[in-house]
PDB file of the backbone (N, CA, C, O) and the ligand in Angstrom, with CONECT records:
HET     ZN  A 101       1
ATOM      1  N   UNK A   1      69.812  72.231 109.326  1.00  0.00           N
ATOM      2  CA  UNK A   1      70.442  72.707 108.093  1.00  0.00           C
ATOM      3  C   UNK A   1      70.759  74.198 108.211  1.00  0.00           C
ATOM      4  O   UNK A   1      69.960  74.985 108.719  1.00  0.00           O
ATOM      5  N   UNK A   2      71.953  74.562 107.726  1.00  0.00           N
ATOM      6  CA  UNK A   2      72.356  75.957 107.767  1.00  0.00           C
ATOM      7  C   UNK A   2      71.507  76.787 106.819  1.00  0.00           C
ATOM      8  O   UNK A   2      71.033  76.297 105.794  1.00  0.00           O
ATOM      9  N   UNK A   3      71.326  78.045 107.175  1.00  0.00           N
ATOM     10  CA  UNK A   3      70.637  78.959 106.277  1.00  0.00           C
ATOM     11  C   UNK A   3      71.500  79.184 105.048  1.00  0.00           C
ATOM     12  O   UNK A   3      72.727  79.168 105.139  1.00  0.00           O
ATOM     13  N   UNK A   4      70.873  79.390 103.907  1.00  0.00           N
ATOM     14  CA  UNK A   4      71.582  79.546 102.634  1.00  0.00           C
ATOM     15  C   UNK A   4      72.687  80.592 102.704  1.00  0.00           C
ATOM     16  O   UNK A   4      73.759  80.405 102.128  1.00  0.00           O
ATOM     17  N   UNK A   5      72.431  81.695 103.410  1.00  0.00           N
ATOM     18  CA  UNK A   5      73.421  82.770 103.472  1.00  0.00           C
ATOM     19  C   UNK A   5      74.683  82.360 104.223  1.00  0.00           C
ATOM     20  O   UNK A   5      75.744  82.953 104.029  1.00  0.00           O
ATOM     21  N   UNK A   6      74.570  81.345 105.080  1.00  0.00           N
ATOM     22  CA  UNK A   6      75.712  80.944 105.903  1.00  0.00           C
ATOM     23  C   UNK A   6      76.590  79.907 105.223  1.00  0.00           C
ATOM     24  O   UNK A   6      77.696  79.630 105.687  1.00  0.00           O
ATOM     25  N   UNK A   7      76.114  79.338 104.143  1.00  0.00           N
ATOM     26  CA  UNK A   7      76.845  78.264 103.484  1.00  0.00           C
ATOM     27  C   UNK A   7      77.851  78.829 102.489  1.00  0.00           C
ATOM     28  O   UNK A   7      77.522  79.692 101.675  1.00  0.00           O
ATOM     29  N   UNK A   8      79.064  78.338 102.567  1.00  0.00           N
ATOM     30  CA  UNK A   8      80.017  78.534 101.489  1.00  0.00           C
ATOM     31  C   UNK A   8      80.932  79.722 101.552  1.00  0.00           C
ATOM     32  O   UNK A   8      82.142  79.552 101.407  1.00  0.00           O
ATOM     33  N   UNK A   9      80.433  80.900 101.759  1.00  0.00           N
ATOM     34  CA  UNK A   9      81.275  82.083 101.664  1.00  0.00           C
ATOM     35  C   UNK A   9      81.187  82.677 100.283  1.00  0.00           C
ATOM     36  O   UNK A   9      80.402  82.216  99.454  1.00  0.00           O
ATOM     37  N   UNK A  10      81.996  83.711 100.021  1.00  0.00           N
ATOM     38  CA  UNK A  10      81.879  84.437  98.757  1.00  0.00           C
ATOM     39  C   UNK A  10      82.346  83.620  97.562  1.00  0.00           C
ATOM     40  O   UNK A  10      83.028  82.606  97.709  1.00  0.00           O
ATOM     41  N   UNK A  11      81.971  84.075  96.397  1.00  0.00           N
ATOM     42  CA  UNK A  11      82.405  83.457  95.142  1.00  0.00           C
ATOM     43  C   UNK A  11      83.929  83.388  95.095  1.00  0.00           C
ATOM     44  O   UNK A  11      84.495  82.351  94.749  1.00  0.00           O
ATOM     45  N   UNK A  12      84.585  84.479  95.439  1.00  0.00           N
ATOM     46  CA  UNK A  12      86.042  84.560  95.432  1.00  0.00           C
ATOM     47  C   UNK A  12      86.475  85.320  96.688  1.00  0.00           C
ATOM     48  O   UNK A  12      86.265  86.529  96.776  1.00  0.00           O
ATOM     49  N   UNK A  13      87.072  84.632  97.657  1.00  0.00           N
ATOM     50  CA  UNK A  13      87.447  85.282  98.921  1.00  0.00           C
ATOM     51  C   UNK A  13      88.431  86.442  98.763  1.00  0.00           C
ATOM     52  O   UNK A  13      88.529  87.299  99.641  1.00  0.00           O
ATOM     53  N   UNK A  14      89.155  86.469  97.648  1.00  0.00           N
ATOM     54  CA  UNK A  14      90.135  87.535  97.429  1.00  0.00           C
ATOM     55  C   UNK A  14      89.537  88.735  96.694  1.00  0.00           C
ATOM     56  O   UNK A  14      90.216  89.742  96.489  1.00  0.00           O
ATOM     57  N   UNK A  15      88.272  88.628  96.299  1.00  0.00           N
ATOM     58  CA  UNK A  15      87.650  89.676  95.485  1.00  0.00           C
ATOM     59  C   UNK A  15      86.893  90.664  96.375  1.00  0.00           C
ATOM     60  O   UNK A  15      86.290  90.290  97.381  1.00  0.00           O
ATOM     61  N   UNK A  16      86.943  91.943  95.970  1.00  0.00           N
ATOM     62  CA  UNK A  16      86.267  92.983  96.752  1.00  0.00           C
ATOM     63  C   UNK A  16      85.067  93.579  96.013  1.00  0.00           C
ATOM     64  O   UNK A  16      84.616  94.674  96.350  1.00  0.00           O
ATOM     65  N   UNK A  17      84.556  92.875  95.022  1.00  0.00           N
ATOM     66  CA  UNK A  17      83.436  93.418  94.249  1.00  0.00           C
ATOM     67  C   UNK A  17      82.131  93.374  95.061  1.00  0.00           C
ATOM     68  O   UNK A  17      82.059  92.737  96.112  1.00  0.00           O
ATOM     69  N   UNK A  18      81.125  94.053  94.559  1.00  0.00           N
ATOM     70  CA  UNK A  18      79.821  94.108  95.228  1.00  0.00           C
ATOM     71  C   UNK A  18      79.258  92.700  95.462  1.00  0.00           C
ATOM     72  O   UNK A  18      78.743  92.399  96.538  1.00  0.00           O
ATOM     73  N   UNK A  19      79.363  91.855  94.453  1.00  0.00           N
ATOM     74  CA  UNK A  19      78.822  90.496  94.559  1.00  0.00           C
ATOM     75  C   UNK A  19      79.516  89.708  95.659  1.00  0.00           C
ATOM     76  O   UNK A  19      78.852  89.088  96.490  1.00  0.00           O
ATOM     77  N   UNK A  20      80.838  89.724  95.673  1.00  0.00           N
ATOM     78  CA  UNK A  20      81.583  88.932  96.652  1.00  0.00           C
ATOM     79  C   UNK A  20      81.458  89.501  98.072  1.00  0.00           C
ATOM     80  O   UNK A  20      81.588  88.766  99.051  1.00  0.00           O
ATOM     81  N   UNK A  21      81.210  90.794  98.180  1.00  0.00           N
ATOM     82  CA  UNK A  21      81.030  91.392  99.507  1.00  0.00           C
ATOM     83  C   UNK A  21      79.637  91.126 100.083  1.00  0.00           C
ATOM     84  O   UNK A  21      79.455  91.174 101.300  1.00  0.00           O
ATOM     85  N   UNK A  22      78.655  90.847  99.222  1.00  0.00           N
ATOM     86  CA  UNK A  22      77.264  90.779  99.681  1.00  0.00           C
ATOM     87  C   UNK A  22      76.539  89.455  99.480  1.00  0.00           C
ATOM     88  O   UNK A  22      75.475  89.253 100.065  1.00  0.00           O
ATOM     89  N   UNK A  23      77.081  88.546  98.669  1.00  0.00           N
ATOM     90  CA  UNK A  23      76.362  87.304  98.377  1.00  0.00           C
ATOM     91  C   UNK A  23      77.292  86.104  98.477  1.00  0.00           C
ATOM     92  O   UNK A  23      78.487  86.201  98.197  1.00  0.00           O
ATOM     93  N   UNK A  24      76.718  84.960  98.885  1.00  0.00           N
ATOM     94  CA  UNK A  24      77.514  83.736  98.956  1.00  0.00           C
ATOM     95  C   UNK A  24      77.466  83.001  97.622  1.00  0.00           C
ATOM     96  O   UNK A  24      76.574  83.196  96.796  1.00  0.00           O
ATOM     97  N   UNK A  25      78.473  82.145  97.456  1.00  0.00           N
ATOM     98  CA  UNK A  25      78.528  81.280  96.284  1.00  0.00           C
ATOM     99  C   UNK A  25      77.253  80.431  96.187  1.00  0.00           C
ATOM    100  O   UNK A  25      76.694  80.252  95.105  1.00  0.00           O
ATOM    101  N   UNK A  26      76.807  79.912  97.337  1.00  0.00           N
ATOM    102  CA  UNK A  26      75.626  79.043  97.364  1.00  0.00           C
ATOM    103  C   UNK A  26      74.363  79.799  96.938  1.00  0.00           C
ATOM    104  O   UNK A  26      73.526  79.267  96.209  1.00  0.00           O
ATOM    105  N   UNK A  27      74.240  81.040  97.404  1.00  0.00           N
ATOM    106  CA  UNK A  27      73.053  81.811  97.030  1.00  0.00           C
ATOM    107  C   UNK A  27      73.056  82.125  95.536  1.00  0.00           C
ATOM    108  O   UNK A  27      72.013  82.069  94.884  1.00  0.00           O
ATOM    109  N   UNK A  28      74.226  82.455  94.999  1.00  0.00           N
ATOM    110  CA  UNK A  28      74.328  82.730  93.562  1.00  0.00           C
ATOM    111  C   UNK A  28      73.997  81.463  92.774  1.00  0.00           C
ATOM    112  O   UNK A  28      73.318  81.523  91.749  1.00  0.00           O
ATOM    113  N   UNK A  29      74.475  80.330  93.254  1.00  0.00           N
ATOM    114  CA  UNK A  29      74.160  79.054  92.598  1.00  0.00           C
ATOM    115  C   UNK A  29      72.652  78.835  92.579  1.00  0.00           C
ATOM    116  O   UNK A  29      72.080  78.439  91.563  1.00  0.00           O
ATOM    117  N   UNK A  30      72.027  79.095  93.706  1.00  0.00           N
ATOM    118  CA  UNK A  30      70.568  78.957  93.790  1.00  0.00           C
ATOM    119  C   UNK A  30      69.881  79.861  92.761  1.00  0.00           C
ATOM    120  O   UNK A  30      68.951  79.432  92.079  1.00  0.00           O
ATOM    121  N   UNK A  31      70.340  81.112  92.651  1.00  0.00           N
ATOM    122  CA  UNK A  31      69.733  82.036  91.693  1.00  0.00           C
ATOM    123  C   UNK A  31      69.878  81.527  90.254  1.00  0.00           C
ATOM    124  O   UNK A  31      68.939  81.606  89.462  1.00  0.00           O
ATOM    125  N   UNK A  32      71.058  81.008  89.929  1.00  0.00           N
ATOM    126  CA  UNK A  32      71.302  80.496  88.581  1.00  0.00           C
ATOM    127  C   UNK A  32      70.406  79.290  88.306  1.00  0.00           C
ATOM    128  O   UNK A  32      69.779  79.200  87.250  1.00  0.00           O
ATOM    129  N   UNK A  33      70.352  78.358  89.270  1.00  0.00           N
ATOM    130  CA  UNK A  33      69.528  77.150  89.093  1.00  0.00           C
ATOM    131  C   UNK A  33      68.054  77.502  88.932  1.00  0.00           C
ATOM    132  O   UNK A  33      67.323  76.805  88.228  1.00  0.00           O
ATOM    133  N   UNK A  34      67.611  78.587  89.586  1.00  0.00           N
ATOM    134  CA  UNK A  34      66.209  78.993  89.529  1.00  0.00           C
ATOM    135  C   UNK A  34      65.932  79.947  88.359  1.00  0.00           C
ATOM    136  O   UNK A  34      64.831  80.484  88.233  1.00  0.00           O
ATOM    137  N   UNK A  35      66.940  80.151  87.508  1.00  0.00           N
ATOM    138  CA  UNK A  35      66.817  81.082  86.367  1.00  0.00           C
ATOM    139  C   UNK A  35      66.417  82.492  86.779  1.00  0.00           C
ATOM    140  O   UNK A  35      65.698  83.186  86.060  1.00  0.00           O
ATOM    141  N   UNK A  36      66.893  82.900  87.942  1.00  0.00           N
ATOM    142  CA  UNK A  36      66.649  84.278  88.385  1.00  0.00           C
ATOM    143  C   UNK A  36      67.683  85.192  87.732  1.00  0.00           C
ATOM    144  O   UNK A  36      68.882  84.919  87.786  1.00  0.00           O
ATOM    145  N   UNK A  37      67.220  86.263  87.124  1.00  0.00           N
ATOM    146  CA  UNK A  37      68.117  87.156  86.375  1.00  0.00           C
ATOM    147  C   UNK A  37      69.167  87.795  87.298  1.00  0.00           C
ATOM    148  O   UNK A  37      70.255  88.150  86.845  1.00  0.00           O
ATOM    149  N   UNK A  38      68.845  87.939  88.569  1.00  0.00           N
ATOM    150  CA  UNK A  38      69.828  88.488  89.510  1.00  0.00           C
ATOM    151  C   UNK A  38      71.109  87.657  89.525  1.00  0.00           C
ATOM    152  O   UNK A  38      72.195  88.208  89.707  1.00  0.00           O
ATOM    153  N   UNK A  39      71.002  86.350  89.337  1.00  0.00           N
ATOM    154  CA  UNK A  39      72.191  85.490  89.335  1.00  0.00           C
ATOM    155  C   UNK A  39      73.202  85.906  88.277  1.00  0.00           C
ATOM    156  O   UNK A  39      74.384  86.065  88.579  1.00  0.00           O
ATOM    157  N   UNK A  40      72.750  86.083  87.041  1.00  0.00           N
ATOM    158  CA  UNK A  40      73.689  86.460  85.978  1.00  0.00           C
ATOM    159  C   UNK A  40      74.153  87.911  86.138  1.00  0.00           C
ATOM    160  O   UNK A  40      75.269  88.253  85.747  1.00  0.00           O
ATOM    161  N   UNK A  41      73.313  88.749  86.701  1.00  0.00           N
ATOM    162  CA  UNK A  41      73.746  90.133  86.964  1.00  0.00           C
ATOM    163  C   UNK A  41      74.878  90.144  87.982  1.00  0.00           C
ATOM    164  O   UNK A  41      75.878  90.839  87.800  1.00  0.00           O
ATOM    165  N   UNK A  42      74.720  89.371  89.054  1.00  0.00           N
ATOM    166  CA  UNK A  42      75.764  89.312  90.088  1.00  0.00           C
ATOM    167  C   UNK A  42      77.051  88.713  89.531  1.00  0.00           C
ATOM    168  O   UNK A  42      78.143  89.189  89.839  1.00  0.00           O
ATOM    169  N   UNK A  43      76.924  87.669  88.711  1.00  0.00           N
ATOM    170  CA  UNK A  43      78.123  87.066  88.106  1.00  0.00           C
ATOM    171  C   UNK A  43      78.805  88.049  87.157  1.00  0.00           C
ATOM    172  O   UNK A  43      80.033  88.099  87.094  1.00  0.00           O
ATOM    173  N   UNK A  44      78.021  88.824  86.424  1.00  0.00           N
ATOM    174  CA  UNK A  44      78.608  89.818  85.508  1.00  0.00           C
ATOM    175  C   UNK A  44      79.387  90.873  86.277  1.00  0.00           C
ATOM    176  O   UNK A  44      80.475  91.270  85.860  1.00  0.00           O
ATOM    177  N   UNK A  45      78.838  91.328  87.395  1.00  0.00           N
ATOM    178  CA  UNK A  45      79.547  92.315  88.225  1.00  0.00           C
ATOM    179  C   UNK A  45      80.890  91.746  88.665  1.00  0.00           C
ATOM    180  O   UNK A  45      81.917  92.419  88.574  1.00  0.00           O
ATOM    181  N   UNK A  46      80.878  90.502  89.142  1.00  0.00           N
ATOM    182  CA  UNK A  46      82.130  89.876  89.579  1.00  0.00           C
ATOM    183  C   UNK A  46      83.100  89.714  88.405  1.00  0.00           C
ATOM    184  O   UNK A  46      84.278  90.051  88.518  1.00  0.00           O
ATOM    185  N   UNK A  47      82.600  89.199  87.283  1.00  0.00           N
ATOM    186  CA  UNK A  47      83.488  88.915  86.147  1.00  0.00           C
ATOM    187  C   UNK A  47      84.127  90.191  85.595  1.00  0.00           C
ATOM    188  O   UNK A  47      85.314  90.198  85.270  1.00  0.00           O
ATOM    189  N   UNK A  48      83.361  91.248  85.489  1.00  0.00           N
ATOM    190  CA  UNK A  48      83.913  92.511  84.980  1.00  0.00           C
ATOM    191  C   UNK A  48      84.960  93.051  85.960  1.00  0.00           C
ATOM    192  O   UNK A  48      86.014  93.533  85.547  1.00  0.00           O
ATOM    193  N   UNK A  49      84.662  92.967  87.254  1.00  0.00           N
ATOM    194  CA  UNK A  49      85.627  93.397  88.268  1.00  0.00           C
ATOM    195  C   UNK A  49      86.913  92.563  88.190  1.00  0.00           C
ATOM    196  O   UNK A  49      88.018  93.100  88.266  1.00  0.00           O
ATOM    197  N   UNK A  50      86.750  91.242  88.037  1.00  0.00           N
ATOM    198  CA  UNK A  50      87.905  90.352  87.956  1.00  0.00           C
ATOM    199  C   UNK A  50      88.788  90.731  86.766  1.00  0.00           C
ATOM    200  O   UNK A  50      90.006  90.846  86.906  1.00  0.00           O
ATOM    201  N   UNK A  51      88.175  90.925  85.599  1.00  0.00           N
ATOM    202  CA  UNK A  51      88.944  91.242  84.402  1.00  0.00           C
ATOM    203  C   UNK A  51      89.591  92.621  84.485  1.00  0.00           C
ATOM    204  O   UNK A  51      90.717  92.811  84.025  1.00  0.00           O
ATOM    205  N   UNK A  52      88.880  93.583  85.070  1.00  0.00           N
ATOM    206  CA  UNK A  52      89.444  94.927  85.239  1.00  0.00           C
ATOM    207  C   UNK A  52      90.677  94.877  86.134  1.00  0.00           C
ATOM    208  O   UNK A  52      91.709  95.466  85.812  1.00  0.00           O
ATOM    209  N   UNK A  53      90.565  94.172  87.258  1.00  0.00           N
ATOM    210  CA  UNK A  53      91.697  94.036  88.179  1.00  0.00           C
ATOM    211  C   UNK A  53      92.851  93.264  87.535  1.00  0.00           C
ATOM    212  O   UNK A  53      94.019  93.600  87.728  1.00  0.00           O
ATOM    213  N   UNK A  54      92.512  92.238  86.776  1.00  0.00           N
ATOM    214  CA  UNK A  54      93.544  91.460  86.096  1.00  0.00           C
ATOM    215  C   UNK A  54      94.332  92.336  85.125  1.00  0.00           C
ATOM    216  O   UNK A  54      95.558  92.251  85.062  1.00  0.00           O
ATOM    217  N   UNK A  55      93.636  93.169  84.376  1.00  0.00           N
ATOM    218  CA  UNK A  55      94.313  94.050  83.420  1.00  0.00           C
ATOM    219  C   UNK A  55      95.170  95.099  84.138  1.00  0.00           C
ATOM    220  O   UNK A  55      96.234  95.476  83.648  1.00  0.00           O
ATOM    221  N   UNK A  56      94.707  95.561  85.289  1.00  0.00           N
ATOM    222  CA  UNK A  56      95.533  96.483  86.089  1.00  0.00           C
ATOM    223  C   UNK A  56      96.842  95.798  86.481  1.00  0.00           C
ATOM    224  O   UNK A  56      97.919  96.385  86.377  1.00  0.00           O
ATOM    225  N   UNK A  57      96.732  94.544  86.934  1.00  0.00           N
ATOM    226  CA  UNK A  57      97.934  93.794  87.338  1.00  0.00           C
ATOM    227  C   UNK A  57      98.838  93.546  86.142  1.00  0.00           C
ATOM    228  O   UNK A  57     100.059  93.655  86.256  1.00  0.00           O
ATOM    229  N   UNK A  58      98.254  93.213  84.997  1.00  0.00           N
ATOM    230  CA  UNK A  58      99.042  92.960  83.788  1.00  0.00           C
ATOM    231  C   UNK A  58      99.831  94.212  83.388  1.00  0.00           C
ATOM    232  O   UNK A  58     101.007  94.127  83.034  1.00  0.00           O
ATOM    233  N   UNK A  59      99.169  95.378  83.450  1.00  0.00           N
ATOM    234  CA  UNK A  59      99.871  96.624  83.103  1.00  0.00           C
ATOM    235  C   UNK A  59     101.058  96.857  84.039  1.00  0.00           C
ATOM    236  O   UNK A  59     102.135  97.254  83.594  1.00  0.00           O
ATOM    237  N   UNK A  60     100.862  96.610  85.330  1.00  0.00           N
ATOM    238  CA  UNK A  60     101.947  96.786  86.301  1.00  0.00           C
ATOM    239  C   UNK A  60     103.086  95.807  86.017  1.00  0.00           C
ATOM    240  O   UNK A  60     104.260  96.175  86.064  1.00  0.00           O
ATOM    241  N   UNK A  61     102.722  94.548  85.721  1.00  0.00           N
ATOM    242  CA  UNK A  61     103.757  93.542  85.461  1.00  0.00           C
ATOM    243  C   UNK A  61     104.518  93.836  84.165  1.00  0.00           C
ATOM    244  O   UNK A  61     105.713  93.553  84.071  1.00  0.00           O
ATOM    245  N   UNK A  62     103.839  94.398  83.177  1.00  0.00           N
ATOM    246  CA  UNK A  62     104.518  94.799  81.939  1.00  0.00           C
ATOM    247  C   UNK A  62     105.522  95.915  82.254  1.00  0.00           C
ATOM    248  O   UNK A  62     106.667  95.880  81.803  1.00  0.00           O
ATOM    249  N   UNK A  63     105.078  96.898  83.031  1.00  0.00           N
ATOM    250  CA  UNK A  63     105.977  97.995  83.401  1.00  0.00           C
ATOM    251  C   UNK A  63     107.189  97.500  84.182  1.00  0.00           C
ATOM    252  O   UNK A  63     108.287  98.043  84.057  1.00  0.00           O
ATOM    253  N   UNK A  64     106.972  96.451  84.999  1.00  0.00           N
ATOM    254  CA  UNK A  64     108.064  95.888  85.794  1.00  0.00           C
ATOM    255  C   UNK A  64     108.834  94.791  85.050  1.00  0.00           C
ATOM    256  O   UNK A  64     109.704  94.136  85.624  1.00  0.00           O
ATOM    257  N   UNK A  65     108.508  94.601  83.778  1.00  0.00           N
ATOM    258  CA  UNK A  65     109.143  93.576  82.946  1.00  0.00           C
ATOM    259  C   UNK A  65     109.064  92.192  83.609  1.00  0.00           C
ATOM    260  O   UNK A  65     110.045  91.450  83.649  1.00  0.00           O
ATOM    261  N   UNK A  66     107.886  91.870  84.120  1.00  0.00           N
ATOM    262  CA  UNK A  66     107.705  90.619  84.861  1.00  0.00           C
ATOM    263  C   UNK A  66     106.480  89.846  84.368  1.00  0.00           C
ATOM    264  O   UNK A  66     105.921  89.031  85.103  1.00  0.00           O
ATOM    265  N   UNK A  67     106.073  90.097  83.145  1.00  0.00           N
ATOM    266  CA  UNK A  67     104.823  89.508  82.657  1.00  0.00           C
ATOM    267  C   UNK A  67     104.873  87.983  82.568  1.00  0.00           C
ATOM    268  O   UNK A  67     103.893  87.315  82.899  1.00  0.00           O
ATOM    269  N   UNK A  68     106.002  87.425  82.124  1.00  0.00           N
ATOM    270  CA  UNK A  68     106.081  85.972  81.970  1.00  0.00           C
ATOM    271  C   UNK A  68     105.961  85.265  83.321  1.00  0.00           C
ATOM    272  O   UNK A  68     105.285  84.242  83.434  1.00  0.00           O
ATOM    273  N   UNK A  69     106.614  85.810  84.333  1.00  0.00           N
ATOM    274  CA  UNK A  69     106.517  85.220  85.677  1.00  0.00           C
ATOM    275  C   UNK A  69     105.080  85.358  86.213  1.00  0.00           C
ATOM    276  O   UNK A  69     104.544  84.435  86.826  1.00  0.00           O
ATOM    277  N   UNK A  70     104.481  86.510  85.972  1.00  0.00           N
ATOM    278  CA  UNK A  70     103.090  86.720  86.384  1.00  0.00           C
ATOM    279  C   UNK A  70     102.171  85.714  85.709  1.00  0.00           C
ATOM    280  O   UNK A  70     101.287  85.145  86.349  1.00  0.00           O
ATOM    281  N   UNK A  71     102.377  85.499  84.432  1.00  0.00           N
ATOM    282  CA  UNK A  71     101.557  84.539  83.689  1.00  0.00           C
ATOM    283  C   UNK A  71     101.693  83.139  84.296  1.00  0.00           C
ATOM    284  O   UNK A  71     100.701  82.430  84.458  1.00  0.00           O
ATOM    285  N   UNK A  72     102.917  82.750  84.626  1.00  0.00           N
ATOM    286  CA  UNK A  72     103.159  81.434  85.213  1.00  0.00           C
ATOM    287  C   UNK A  72     102.406  81.294  86.541  1.00  0.00           C
ATOM    288  O   UNK A  72     101.762  80.276  86.792  1.00  0.00           O
ATOM    289  N   UNK A  73     102.494  82.314  87.375  1.00  0.00           N
ATOM    290  CA  UNK A  73     101.798  82.290  88.664  1.00  0.00           C
ATOM    291  C   UNK A  73     100.278  82.281  88.475  1.00  0.00           C
ATOM    292  O   UNK A  73      99.561  81.588  89.197  1.00  0.00           O
ATOM    293  N   UNK A  74      99.801  83.043  87.516  1.00  0.00           N
ATOM    294  CA  UNK A  74      98.355  83.103  87.243  1.00  0.00           C
ATOM    295  C   UNK A  74      97.841  81.733  86.798  1.00  0.00           C
ATOM    296  O   UNK A  74      96.820  81.254  87.290  1.00  0.00           O
ATOM    297  N   UNK A  75      98.558  81.114  85.866  1.00  0.00           N
ATOM    298  CA  UNK A  75      98.155  79.790  85.377  1.00  0.00           C
ATOM    299  C   UNK A  75      98.138  78.781  86.524  1.00  0.00           C
ATOM    300  O   UNK A  75      97.219  77.970  86.638  1.00  0.00           O
ATOM    301  N   UNK A  76      99.159  78.842  87.367  1.00  0.00           N
ATOM    302  CA  UNK A  76      99.253  77.908  88.487  1.00  0.00           C
ATOM    303  C   UNK A  76      98.081  78.114  89.451  1.00  0.00           C
ATOM    304  O   UNK A  76      97.454  77.154  89.898  1.00  0.00           O
ATOM    305  N   UNK A  77      97.799  79.373  89.759  1.00  0.00           N
ATOM    306  CA  UNK A  77      96.732  79.699  90.697  1.00  0.00           C
ATOM    307  C   UNK A  77      95.371  79.240  90.204  1.00  0.00           C
ATOM    308  O   UNK A  77      94.548  78.776  90.993  1.00  0.00           O
ATOM    309  N   UNK A  78      95.127  79.366  88.904  1.00  0.00           N
ATOM    310  CA  UNK A  78      93.811  79.043  88.358  1.00  0.00           C
ATOM    311  C   UNK A  78      93.767  77.672  87.679  1.00  0.00           C
ATOM    312  O   UNK A  78      92.820  77.361  86.957  1.00  0.00           O
ATOM    313  N   UNK A  79      94.794  76.859  87.915  1.00  0.00           N
ATOM    314  CA  UNK A  79      94.753  75.471  87.466  1.00  0.00           C
ATOM    315  C   UNK A  79      94.951  75.244  85.982  1.00  0.00           C
ATOM    316  O   UNK A  79      94.585  74.196  85.451  1.00  0.00           O
ATOM    317  N   UNK A  80      95.531  76.230  85.313  1.00  0.00           N
ATOM    318  CA  UNK A  80      95.803  76.082  83.887  1.00  0.00           C
ATOM    319  C   UNK A  80      97.237  75.633  83.742  1.00  0.00           C
ATOM    320  O   UNK A  80      98.156  76.436  83.910  1.00  0.00           O
ATOM    321  N   UNK A  81      97.452  74.351  83.428  1.00  0.00           N
ATOM    322  CA  UNK A  81      98.801  73.794  83.467  1.00  0.00           C
ATOM    323  C   UNK A  81      99.501  73.806  82.121  1.00  0.00           C
ATOM    324  O   UNK A  81     100.724  73.677  82.061  1.00  0.00           O
ATOM    325  N   UNK A  82      98.748  73.959  81.037  1.00  0.00           N
ATOM    326  CA  UNK A  82      99.351  73.955  79.701  1.00  0.00           C
ATOM    327  C   UNK A  82     100.082  75.274  79.469  1.00  0.00           C
ATOM    328  O   UNK A  82      99.494  76.344  79.626  1.00  0.00           O
ATOM    329  N   UNK A  83     101.347  75.206  79.101  1.00  0.00           N
ATOM    330  CA  UNK A  83     102.132  76.419  78.851  1.00  0.00           C
ATOM    331  C   UNK A  83     101.969  76.900  77.439  1.00  0.00           C
ATOM    332  O   UNK A  83     102.561  77.911  77.059  1.00  0.00           O
TER     333      UNK A  83
HETATM  334 ZN    ZN A 101      83.835  89.331  93.123  1.00  0.00          ZN2+
END
């Protein structure tokens, strides 16, 4: 059996946050299942980073008058099909 650190890869391969650079999805899952507070701390770091980056992109797309196209691509990427 593979060691826990070797399984899975990061939570989000495209993310550069502390959590995604240092912990695997499997290890974070283990922390959450074991009710270890580090699990929710690591997820919070990722989530705040994700939202901050998303808002940066939204501001750029608004300036470029491309928000609707960006929204369509975002929904497609994250599996949200309802328009
Ligand atoms: Zn991340």
